C-alpha positions in Angstrom: 91.4 137.1 103.2 94.1 138.3 104.0 96.3 136.6 106.5 98.4 138.8 107.4 95.9 141.1 108.4 94.0 140.7 112.0 91.7 143.6 111.1 90.0 141.1 108.8 88.5 139.5 112.3 86.2 140.2 114.6 86.0 142.5 118.3 85.1 139.2 119.8 83.2 141.1 122.3 81.1 142.9 120.5 78.5 139.7 120.4 76.0 138.9 122.0 75.4 135.0 120.2 77.2 132.9 118.5 76.8 133.9 114.7 75.4 131.1 112.8 75.8 131.9 108.9 78.6 131.4 107.8 81.4 133.2 106.8 80.7 135.2 109.4 81.2 132.1 112.5 83.4 130.8 110.9 85.4 134.4 110.6 83.7 134.4 114.5 86.1 130.9 116.1 89.2 132.7 114.4 88.6 135.3 116.4 87.8 133.0 119.4 90.2 130.9 119.1 93.4 134.3 118.3 92.3 135.4 121.8 92.2 131.3 123.3 95.8 131.3 121.2 97.3 134.4 123.1 95.8 133.4 126.5 97.9 130.2 126.7 100.9 132.0 125.0 100.8 134.2 127.7 101.0 131.5 130.4 103.2 129.1 129.6 105.6 131.9 127.4 106.4 131.1 124.8 105.5 131.1 120.6 102.8 128.5 119.9 103.0 126.6 116.7 102.0 124.5 113.9 102.7 122.0 111.4 99.9 121.2 108.7 101.0 118.0 106.5 99.9 117.7 103.5 99.3 113.3 101.8 97.7 113.2 98.4 97.3 116.0 95.1 97.7 118.2 94.5 94.1 119.5 95.7 95.0 118.3 99.2 97.7 120.8 98.6 95.2 123.6 98.6 92.9 122.6 101.2 96.4 122.6 102.8 97.1 126.4 102.5 94.0 126.6 103.9 94.1 125.1 107.0 97.8 126.8 106.9 95.9 130.2 106.6 93.6 129.8 109.5 96.2 129.0 111.9 98.6 131.9 111.2 95.7 134.7 110.8 94.9 133.4 114.5 98.8 134.0 116.6 100.4 130.5 115.3 104.0 130.6 114.1 105.1 127.8 111.3 107.5 125.1 112.6 108.0 120.9 111.2 106.3 118.1 112.4 108.7 117.0 115.5 108.3 120.2 116.8 105.0 121.9 116.2 102.2 122.2 119.0 98.9 122.5 116.3 100.1 119.1 113.9 97.4 118.4 111.0 97.1 115.2 108.8 95.9 115.7 106.0 95.4 112.2 104.4 94.9 111.1 101.3 93.3 107.6 100.7 93.9 106.1 97.5 96.3 103.4 98.5 96.7 101.3 101.3 100.2 102.4 101.6 99.2 106.2 103.1 97.2 105.0 105.8 100.0 102.9 107.3 102.1 105.4 107.1 99.6 108.6 108.9 99.5 105.5 111.4 103.4 105.4 112.1 103.2 109.2 112.5 100.0 109.1 115.1 102.4 106.0 116.6 105.4 108.7 116.8 103.2 112.1 118.2 102.1 109.9 121.0 105.1 109.8 123.4 105.4 113.7 122.2 102.1 114.0 123.0 103.0 112.8 126.9 105.1 115.7 127.0 104.0 118.2 125.6 100.7 119.2 127.1 99.9 122.2 124.7 100.0 119.5 121.5 96.9 119.2 119.6 96.8 116.3 116.3 94.0 117.4 113.9 93.0 114.5 111.0 91.8 115.1 108.2 91.1 114.8 104.8 89.7 111.5 102.1 90.8 109.4 104.9 88.8 110.8 107.8 85.8 110.5 105.1 85.3 106.6 105.8 83.7 105.9 108.6 85.5 102.6 109.3 88.6 104.8 109.6 86.9 107.3 111.9 86.2 104.4 114.0 89.3 102.8 114.3 90.8 106.2 115.0 88.7 106.6 117.6 88.8 103.0 119.4 92.9 103.1 119.1 94.0 106.7 118.7 92.3 108.5 121.5 95.1 110.9 122.0 93.8 112.2 118.3 91.7 115.0 119.2 90.1 116.4 116.4 88.8 114.9 113.0 87.7 116.3 110.4 86.9 116.0 106.6 87.0 116.8 103.1 83.7 119.3 103.2 84.4 120.6 106.8 87.8 122.6 105.9 86.4 125.6 106.9 85.8 124.8 110.2 89.2 124.2 111.8 89.1 127.1 113.9 85.4 125.9 115.2 86.3 122.2 115.8 89.4 123.8 117.6 87.9 125.8 120.3 85.2 123.8 120.9 88.0 121.0 121.6 90.2 123.9 123.8 86.0 124.1 125.5 85.3 120.6 127.4 89.1 119.0 126.5 87.3 116.1 124.6 88.5 114.7 121.5 85.0 116.2 118.7 84.4 114.1 115.4 83.2 115.7 112.8 82.8 114.3 109.0 80.6 116.1 106.5 79.6 113.7 104.0 79.0 117.0 101.6 79.6 120.4 101.1 76.8 122.6 102.5 78.0 125.4 101.2 81.2 126.9 99.2 82.8 129.4 101.4 86.4 129.0 98.9 86.7 132.8 98.4 85.7 133.3 101.8 89.1 131.6 103.4 92.0 132.9 104.4 95.4 130.8 103.2 99.4 130.7 103.5 100.8 129.9 100.4 103.2 127.9 99.4 104.7 129.6 97.0 103.4 133.8 97.0 103.5 133.9 92.5 101.2 131.3 92.3 98.0 129.0 93.6 95.5 126.5 92.6 92.5 127.5 92.5 89.2 124.2 93.1 86.9 124.4 90.3 85.0 121.2 91.4 85.2 118.5 94.2 84.3 115.0 93.2 84.2 112.1 90.8 81.4 110.2 89.0 84.0 107.8 87.0 84.2 104.9 89.3 86.9 103.4 88.2 87.1 100.0 90.1 90.5 100.0 91.9 89.2 103.4 93.1 88.4 104.6 96.6 87.9 108.4 95.2 84.1 109.1 94.4 83.6 107.6 97.9 85.2 109.9 99.5 85.2 112.9 97.3 81.8 112.3 96.9 79.9 113.0 93.2 80.9 115.8 91.0 79.7 119.3 92.6 80.8 122.3 90.2 81.0 125.9 91.2 79.8 128.8 90.0 82.4 130.4 87.4 81.5 134.3 88.6 83.2 132.3 92.2 85.9 131.1 90.4 87.0 134.3 88.4 86.4 136.3 91.2 89.0 134.3 93.4 91.6 134.3 89.5 90.8 138.5 90.4 91.8 138.8 93.8 94.9 136.4 92.9 96.2 138.5 90.2 95.1 141.4 93.1 97.5 139.8 95.2 100.7 139.3 92.7 99.5 135.6 92.1 100.5 135.7 88.1 99.7 131.5 87.4 96.6 129.8 88.9 95.5 126.5 88.5 92.5 124.9 88.0 91.6 121.9 89.9 89.4 118.8 90.0 89.2 115.4 89.7 88.1 115.5 85.7 88.1 119.3 84.6 86.2 117.9 81.7 83.2 117.1 83.0 83.3 120.4 84.4 79.1 122.2 84.7 78.0 119.2 86.2 75.7 119.2 89.4 76.2 123.5 90.5 76.8 124.6 93.9 74.8 127.9 93.8 72.9 129.5 91.7 74.5 131.8 87.8 73.5 133.8 85.6 76.1 133.2 83.2 75.1 130.0 83.7 71.8 130.7 83.7 72.6 132.8 80.2 74.5 130.1 78.4 73.2 126.5 79.7 76.0 124.8 77.4 79.0 126.5 79.6 82.0 124.2 80.2 85.6 123.9 81.1 87.1 125.2 77.5 84.6 128.6 78.2 85.6 128.6 81.8 88.9 128.2 80.6 89.1 130.5 78.5 87.0 133.2 81.2 90.1 132.8 84.0 92.4 133.8 80.6 91.2 136.9 81.0 91.6 138.0 84.0 94.5 141.0 84.1 97.5 139.9 85.4 97.6 136.2 85.6 99.6 135.2 83.0 99.9 131.6 82.7 97.2 129.1 83.3 97.5 125.6 84.3 94.9 122.6 85.1 94.4 119.5 86.7 93.0 116.3 85.4 92.1 115.7 82.1 89.7 112.1 82.4 90.5 111.4 78.6 86.7 110.1 78.5 86.1 113.4 77.4 89.1 115.4 76.3 87.0 117.2 73.6 88.3 119.3 70.2 87.0 122.7 71.9 88.4 122.1 74.4 92.4 121.4 72.9 91.3 124.6 70.7 91.3 126.6 73.6 94.6 125.4 74.4 95.8 126.5 70.7 94.8 129.9 70.3 95.0 131.1 73.7 98.8 131.4 74.7 98.1 132.1 78.1 97.3 128.2 79.1 100.4 126.4 79.7 102.0 123.6 77.0 101.2 120.4 79.5 98.1 118.0 79.6 98.3 115.0 82.3 96.2 112.3 80.9 96.8 109.8 82.3 95.8 105.9 80.4 96.3 103.3 83.4 96.7 100.9 81.0 97.2 100.0 77.4 94.9 97.1 77.2 91.2 97.1 76.0 91.2 94.7 77.9 92.0 95.8 81.4 90.4 99.5 80.2 87.5 97.9 79.9 87.6 96.0 83.6 88.9 99.5 85.3 85.5 101.0 83.5 88.4 103.7 82.0 85.3 104.6 79.7 88.2 104.6 76.7 90.2 102.6 74.5 93.5 101.7 73.2 92.2 103.1 69.8 90.8 106.2 70.4 93.4 107.2 73.3 96.9 107.1 70.4 93.9 109.1 68.0 93.4 112.2 71.0 96.8 112.1 71.0 97.2 112.5 67.6 95.1 115.4 67.4 97.0 116.8 70.7 100.0 116.7 69.0 98.9 118.0 65.3 96.7 121.3 67.0 100.1 121.4 70.0 103.7 120.7 68.7 105.1 122.0 71.4 102.5 119.8 74.0 104.5 117.7 76.5 101.7 115.3 77.6 102.4 113.2 80.9 100.7 110.5 82.5 99.9 107.7 85.0 100.3 104.2 84.8 99.3 100.8 86.9 101.4 97.9 86.6 99.8 94.8 88.2 95.9 95.3 87.9 94.0 92.1 89.0 93.6 89.8 86.0 96.8 91.6 84.1 98.3 89.2 81.5 102.4 89.8 80.0 99.9 90.8 76.9 98.5 93.1 78.8 101.6 94.9 79.8 103.1 95.0 76.9 99.9 96.5 75.1 100.5 99.1 77.8 104.3 99.9 77.0 103.2 99.6 73.3 100.8 102.6 74.1 104.4 103.6 76.0 106.7 103.5 73.3 104.0 104.8 70.5 103.5 108.4 73.0 106.8 109.3 73.9 105.5 111.2 77.4 107.2 114.0 78.7 107.1 112.0 82.5 105.5 109.1 83.4 103.9 108.5 87.0 104.2 105.2 87.5 102.8 102.7 90.5 101.7 99.7 91.3 98.6 98.4 91.8 97.0 98.8 95.2 94.6 96.7 97.1 91.9 99.4 98.7 88.9 97.6 100.1 85.9 98.9 99.3 86.3 99.1 95.4 85.5 96.2 92.8 88.7 95.6 92.0 89.6 94.5 95.3 88.1 91.4 95.1 89.5 90.3 92.1 92.4 87.7 91.2 95.3 89.8 92.4 98.9 89.2 90.4 101.7 87.9 92.5 103.8 90.3 94.0 107.0 89.2 91.8 105.3 89.7 88.0 103.9 92.6 89.6 108.0 93.9 90.8 109.5 92.4 87.4 107.1 94.7 85.2 107.4 98.1 86.9 111.3 97.6 86.1 110.8 96.6 83.0 108.6 99.7 82.7 110.1 101.6 84.2 112.9 101.5 81.7 111.2 101.7 78.7 109.5 105.4 80.0 113.2 106.1 80.7 114.4 105.9 77.3 111.8 107.6 76.3 111.5 110.3 77.8 114.8 111.4 77.5 114.3 111.1 74.1 111.3 114.4 74.4 112.5 115.6 76.2 116.1 116.4 74.3 113.7 118.1 71.6 114.0 121.5 74.0 117.9 122.2 74.3 119.5 124.7 72.6 116.2 126.6 72.6 115.7 129.6 74.5 112.3 129.4 76.7 109.9 131.1 79.7 110.5 129.8 83.0 109.4 130.7 85.8 112.0 131.0 89.0 110.1 128.8 91.8 113.2 128.6 94.5 116.9 128.0 95.2 117.8 125.2 93.7 117.7 122.6 97.3 121.0 121.3 95.3 123.5 124.4 95.3 123.3 127.4 96.5 124.0 129.5 93.7 121.6 128.3 91.7 117.4 128.8 90.9 114.9 126.9 90.3 111.9 127.2 87.8 109.3 126.1 84.7 109.1 126.3 81.3 105.0 126.6 80.5 104.5 122.8 79.6 105.9 122.0 83.3 109.6 121.2 82.2 111.5 122.1 85.1 114.8 124.0 84.6 118.1 124.7 86.8 120.1 127.6 86.0 122.8 130.1 87.7 120.6 132.7 89.6 120.1 134.5 93.2 116.9 134.3 94.9 116.1 138.0 94.0 114.7 136.3 90.5 112.3 133.8 92.8 108.9 134.6 90.9 110.3 136.1 88.3 110.1 134.8 85.0 113.5 135.0 82.4 114.4 134.0 79.0 116.1 130.8 79.8 118.7 128.1 77.3 118.5 125.1 77.5 122.0 123.6 77.6 122.4 120.2 79.1 119.1 117.7 79.4 119.1 115.5 82.3 116.6 112.4 81.8 113.2 114.7 82.8 115.0 118.4 83.8 117.3 120.6 82.1 120.5 122.8 83.2 120.0 125.9 81.4 121.9 129.4 81.8 120.0 132.8 81.8 119.7 135.0 78.8 
């Protein structure tokens, strides 16, 4: 749904009852909310504004585009957190500090809400899938207006209408999706030329440190017809790059959410097949995906990437730890040797690939020997970029009950790892110096208005002289200076 086209909204006066079927029901509430906003804006004599603040992963960011689309379509103007009338926090719960960060934001908003009678505060996302968190919000933050979960994003307009109707706090958290409405929601994309597409939800892996399966639920795959249709719709709207999103895209094909003729005709349809089909969409020039679990990245997927130039030469492959003992405790279902063998296969077939990873330091029970095994993996693989984390204790996971590594030991190891990561990444990224590469320009450089910023196919960031007219275009750039994780270049 185009957020700029209000003709997509029905005429409320034509309804004698509220629709029960989706997405007609939400279209009705979006139209009703638009009428409500118009009345309130006329009453107070100024436009109403909104801000959606996103914590967490690419899937959360994509959900936020849907939330912004709904609010924009219903007549609100985007603003920032400090001045907005409607503030929605799309939360993450992977780490404990994410929870504390949210509570800090809420504390600051409480005083602002007392001064602004129009302010509505909404909470959604993974944190809200935890009953104890919802109970805490209900008890300690009574000024929060609406609370909804990851499966309720499509209901934002309805929940806001309910809040305006009776003035009471609205809490609506679905435990699982009732149906997929991905293709029927308006959205406001951060970049008009690139976007994400959710291909599946949930996770079946149950790593012992991770809360995601408990809040996102079990794996459920969207049918390929819907995904391809969404890619085609984006292409018609001048999107040239899409990212296929899932907690573990390699296990796509588990528990389809609807019946599918494509699956009936090909029961073995898997992620490499989907990747190949999305690449066939006219107008789509680049296809990315996130995230791959090392335990089931197949030879077939490597071949599809190798044989299709549209698939970006970037694979994010989280190792988490290099010690087999720790990997087993984490329930990662692969060994260090398995992982390194997979990396060798990838590099053999995709010599220009960019490999990135996640590494956790300080997992319960980690010894110095375990840590050195992780450093050895960094040395052997030579990642282009490593996202390093200190283990965060999450109540509700098995690892939270185990003996924790002393904080000073963890910090010392973390600093050592950062030094090794920087050394190896600089060596790896430096291999492109003085080469010419295609770059998709994303924005004006935040530090120099005479420069622009873009990404290569392998996700390497490049800064070079240019103007805003280049945004959204593909240009050839010679990489002249290597700066660790990014390049300075010259357009050719």
